[in-house]
C-alpha positions as CSV (number, residue, x, y, z in Angstrom):
1,X,-21.5,9.7,-10.9
2,X,-21.5,6.7,-8.5
3,X,-19.7,6.6,-5.2
4,X,-17.3,4.2,-6.8
5,X,-16.5,6.7,-9.6
6,X,-16.2,9.5,-7.1
7,X,-13.5,7.4,-5.3
8,X,-11.7,6.8,-8.5
9,X,-11.7,10.5,-9.4
10,X,-10.3,11.3,-5.9
11,X,-7.7,8.6,-6.4
12,X,-6.6,10.1,-9.8
13,X,-6.3,13.6,-8.2
14,X,-4.3,12.2,-5.3
15,X,-2.0,10.2,-7.6
16,X,-1.4,13.4,-9.7
17,X,-0.2,15.2,-6.6
18,X,2.0,12.4,-5.5
19,X,3.6,11.7,-8.8
20,X,4.4,15.4,-9.3
21,X,6.3,15.4,-6.1
22,X,4.0,17.8,-4.3
23,X,2.8,15.2,-1.7
24,X,6.1,14.1,-0.4
25,X,7.6,16.0,2.5
26,X,11.2,15.0,1.7
27,X,10.9,16.3,-1.8
28,X,11.3,12.9,-3.4
29,X,9.7,12.8,-6.8
30,X,8.3,9.5,-7.9
31,X,9.2,7.9,-11.1
32,X,9.8,4.5,-12.6
33,X,8.8,1.4,-10.6
34,X,8.0,3.3,-7.4
35,X,5.5,5.5,-9.2
36,X,4.0,2.4,-10.9
37,X,3.6,0.6,-7.6
38,X,2.0,3.5,-5.9
39,X,-0.3,4.2,-8.9
40,X,-1.4,0.6,-9.0
41,X,-2.1,0.5,-5.3
42,X,-4.1,3.7,-5.3
43,X,-6.1,2.5,-8.3
44,X,-7.6,-0.2,-6.1
45,X,-9.1,2.2,-3.5
46,X,-12.7,1.1,-2.9
47,X,-12.1,-2.4,-4.1
48,X,-13.8,-4.9,-1.7
49,X,-11.7,-6.8,0.9
50,X,-11.9,-10.5,0.2
51,X,-9.8,-12.9,2.3
52,X,-7.3,-14.6,0.0
53,X,-8.5,-12.2,-2.8
54,X,-6.2,-11.5,-5.7
55,X,-8.7,-10.0,-8.2
56,X,-8.0,-6.3,-8.8
57,X,-11.3,-4.3,-8.9
58,X,-13.2,-7.3,-7.6
59,X,-11.7,-8.4,-4.3
60,X,-8.2,-8.2,-2.6
61,X,-6.7,-9.0,0.7
62,X,-3.8,-7.0,2.1
63,X,-1.0,-9.1,0.6
64,X,-3.0,-9.5,-2.6
65,X,-2.9,-5.7,-3.0
66,X,0.8,-5.4,-2.4
67,X,1.4,-8.3,-4.7
68,X,-0.8,-6.8,-7.5
69,X,0.8,-3.3,-7.2
70,X,4.3,-4.8,-7.6
71,X,3.3,-7.1,-10.4
72,X,1.9,-4.1,-12.4
73,X,5.4,-2.5,-12.1
74,X,7.1,-5.7,-13.2
75,X,8.5,-6.5,-9.8
76,X,8.0,-10.1,-8.5
77,X,7.3,-10.5,-4.8
78,X,5.8,-13.4,-2.8
79,X,2.0,-13.5,-2.5
80,X,1.7,-14.0,1.3
81,X,2.3,-11.3,3.9
82,X,4.6,-13.4,6.0
83,X,6.8,-14.2,3.0
84,X,6.8,-10.5,2.0
85,X,8.0,-9.6,5.5
86,X,10.7,-12.3,5.4
87,X,12.1,-11.5,1.9
88,X,11.8,-7.7,1.6
89,X,14.9,-5.6,2.1
90,X,14.4,-3.9,5.5
91,X,14.0,-0.1,5.4
92,X,16.1,1.4,8.2
93,X,14.4,3.6,10.9
94,X,10.8,4.7,10.6
95,X,11.1,6.4,7.2
96,X,9.4,4.3,4.6
97,X,9.3,5.8,1.2
98,X,6.4,5.7,-1.3
99,X,6.3,2.2,-2.8
100,X,7.7,0.5,0.3
101,X,5.6,-2.1,2.1
102,X,4.7,-1.5,5.8
103,X,4.2,-4.5,8.1
104,X,2.0,-4.9,11.1
105,X,1.2,-7.6,13.7
106,X,-2.5,-7.2,14.3
107,X,-2.9,-10.2,16.6
108,X,-0.7,-13.1,17.6
109,X,0.3,-14.9,14.5
110,X,-1.7,-12.5,12.3
111,X,0.1,-10.0,10.1
112,X,-1.1,-7.1,7.9
113,X,0.6,-5.2,5.1
114,X,0.1,-1.9,3.3
115,X,1.8,0.1,0.7
116,X,3.2,3.6,1.4
117,X,1.9,6.2,-1.1
118,X,3.6,9.2,0.4
119,X,5.5,10.1,3.6
120,X,2.4,9.8,5.8
121,X,-0.2,7.6,4.2
122,X,-0.5,4.0,3.1
123,X,-3.0,2.1,1.1
124,X,-4.2,-1.3,2.4
125,X,-7.0,-3.8,2.1
126,X,-8.8,-3.1,5.4
127,X,-10.6,-6.0,7.1
128,X,-12.5,-3.7,9.4
129,X,-13.7,-1.4,6.6
130,X,-14.1,-4.2,4.1
131,X,-12.3,-2.4,1.3
132,X,-9.1,-1.0,0.0
133,X,-8.5,2.4,1.7
134,X,-6.0,5.0,2.8
135,X,-4.8,5.4,6.4
136,X,-2.2,7.4,8.1
137,X,0.8,5.5,9.5
138,X,1.1,7.8,12.5
139,X,-2.3,6.9,14.0
140,X,-2.0,5.3,17.4
141,X,-3.7,2.0,16.2
142,X,-1.1,1.5,13.4
143,X,1.9,2.7,15.4
144,X,1.1,0.2,18.2
145,X,1.1,-2.7,15.7
146,X,4.0,-1.5,13.4
147,X,6.7,-4.0,12.8
148,X,8.7,-2.0,10.2
149,X,9.0,-1.5,6.5
150,X,10.6,-3.4,3.6
151,X,11.1,-2.8,0.0
152,X,11.6,-4.6,-3.3
153,X,12.5,-1.4,-5.1
154,X,15.7,0.6,-5.5
């Protein structure tokens, strides 16, 4: 089994826990478009980061990942992170749900987006790690850059 396949197996196990409701602290079970968005996002873990990338399994950038995950669920959203930030329905407080998009300002005029997969973690196309990966929203790096969350889902 290759490292890529190992990552996909881990992803399937993670998704199984999330979709069964075991991985959410608030007890929300995922179903419908939220589940589809989360599953589509997680299916890309390990995909290489490519600036402007919009090819699942081959290369994605951060907004390409969120665009793709929503597209799979039949939800149309803008392709670019700044437009996603501008047009998403804001999520009040600091309680994004699985399937919501989290927004960050990583430098002046430079934004980053990720997709919440449970109450703590988000999947994103990481420029520093050069691949789609999972991170915890509560880490100091992400908290210092957090702008808020938005959603295109009910």
